[in-house]
C-alpha positions as CSV (number, residue, x, y, z in Angstrom):
1,M,0.0,0.0,0.0
2,D,1.8,3.1,1.2
3,S,5.5,3.3,1.8
4,S,5.1,5.3,5.0
5,V,2.2,6.1,7.3
6,R,1.6,8.3,10.3
7,L,2.3,6.5,13.5
8,D,-1.1,7.2,15.1
9,K,-3.0,6.1,12.0
10,W,-1.0,2.9,11.8
11,L,-1.7,2.1,15.5
12,W,-5.4,2.6,14.9
13,A,-5.3,0.5,11.7
14,A,-3.4,-2.3,13.5
15,R,-6.1,-2.3,16.2
16,F,-3.8,-1.5,19.1
17,F,-6.2,1.5,20.0
18,K,-9.9,1.9,19.4
19,T,-9.7,5.4,17.9
20,R,-7.1,7.6,16.3
21,S,-7.5,10.2,19.1
22,V,-6.7,7.5,21.7
23,A,-3.7,6.4,19.7
24,R,-2.5,10.0,19.4
25,E,-2.8,10.6,23.2
26,A,-0.9,7.4,23.9
27,V,1.9,8.4,21.6
28,S,2.0,11.9,23.0
29,G,2.0,10.5,26.5
30,G,5.1,8.4,25.9
31,K,3.4,5.0,25.8
32,V,4.7,4.3,22.3
33,H,8.4,4.3,21.4
34,L,9.6,4.0,17.8
35,N,13.1,2.4,17.3
36,G,13.9,3.0,21.0
37,N,12.9,6.7,21.0
38,R,9.8,8.6,21.9
39,A,7.9,9.7,18.8
40,K,5.2,12.2,17.9
41,P,1.9,11.1,16.5
42,G,2.6,12.4,13.0
43,R,5.9,10.6,12.7
44,S,6.1,8.4,9.6
45,I,6.7,4.7,10.0
46,S,7.7,2.2,7.4
47,A,8.3,-1.5,7.2
48,G,11.0,-2.8,9.5
49,D,10.5,-0.2,12.2
50,E,10.4,-1.5,15.8
51,L,7.6,-0.3,18.1
52,R,7.3,-0.7,21.9
53,I,3.7,-0.1,22.9
54,Q,2.6,0.1,26.5
55,R,-1.1,-0.6,26.8
56,G,-2.3,-0.9,30.4
57,D,-0.2,-3.7,32.0
58,D,0.7,-5.2,28.6
59,E,3.8,-4.3,26.7
60,Y,4.1,-5.2,23.0
61,I,7.4,-5.2,21.2
62,I,6.6,-5.5,17.5
63,T,8.2,-5.0,14.1
64,V,6.1,-3.3,11.4
65,V,5.6,-5.6,8.4
66,E,3.3,-3.5,6.3
67,P,2.3,0.2,6.8
68,S,-1.4,0.6,6.2
69,T,-3.9,3.4,6.8
70,R,-6.9,1.2,6.3
71,R,-8.6,-0.4,9.4
72,G,-9.8,-3.8,8.6
73,P,-10.8,-7.0,10.5
74,A,-8.6,-8.2,13.3
75,V,-7.3,-11.1,11.2
76,V,-5.9,-8.6,8.6
77,A,-4.7,-6.2,11.3
78,R,-2.5,-9.0,12.8
79,T,-0.7,-9.3,9.5
80,L,0.5,-5.7,9.7
81,Y,3.1,-6.6,12.4
82,E,5.2,-9.3,13.9
83,E,5.7,-9.9,17.5
84,S,8.7,-11.9,18.8
85,E,7.9,-15.3,20.3
86,E,9.7,-14.5,23.6
87,N,7.8,-11.2,24.0
88,R,4.5,-13.0,23.4
89,S,5.2,-15.8,25.8
90,R,6.4,-13.2,28.5
91,R,3.2,-11.2,28.0
92,E,1.0,-14.3,28.2
93,K,2.8,-15.4,31.3
94,I,2.3,-12.1,33.0
95,A,-1.4,-12.1,32.0
96,E,-1.8,-15.6,33.5
97,E,-0.2,-14.5,36.8
98,R,-2.6,-11.5,36.9
99,K,-5.5,-13.8,36.3
100,L,-4.4,-16.1,39.1
101,E,-3.9,-13.2,41.4
102,N,-7.4,-11.9,40.7
103,Q,-8.9,-15.4,41.3
104,A,-7.1,-15.4,44.7
105,H,-8.9,-12.2,45.6
106,L,-12.3,-13.6,44.5
107,N,-12.0,-16.6,46.7
108,R,-11.4,-14.7,50.0
109,E,-14.1,-14.7,52.6
110,R,-16.4,-11.8,52.7
111,R,-18.5,-10.2,55.4
112,P,-21.8,-12.0,56.1
113,D,-24.8,-10.7,54.2
114,K,-28.1,-9.8,55.8
115,R,-29.5,-13.3,55.9
116,Q,-26.3,-14.8,57.3
117,R,-26.1,-12.0,60.0
118,R,-29.7,-12.8,61.1
119,R,-28.8,-16.5,61.4
120,L,-25.7,-15.6,63.5
121,V,-27.7,-13.4,65.8
122,R,-30.3,-16.2,66.3
123,F,-27.6,-18.8,66.9
124,K,-25.7,-16.6,69.4
125,S,-28.8,-15.8,71.3
126,G,-29.7,-19.5,71.5
127,L,-32.9,-19.4,69.4
128,D,-31.6,-21.5,66.6
129,G,-31.0,-24.6,68.7
């Protein structure tokens, strides 16, 4: 397609961000690095450039395969970049640890609800024999 594309437009087309304005804010905020340096949203990227994208707790280290300004389906968007296998496995491992940590918090005991409190009061007062 094009030989070079604006960074914010490519991030939107590759489906890293939902809108171009969110992509522009992420680049301006220092969440996206191009070839190891901070970049501006209007910076042109081309095939072979390395991007480091911080999105929430996830960090993507990718290489641009094809610059595109057209936002298509997710299957097509994944063909616009390559992610190294070690980075993908590290990101998935961290996501799994986060998931296990969240499950640990879900399984903790909570305060009794209204019905349980009534039963406790009855039990302690000797009415629930």
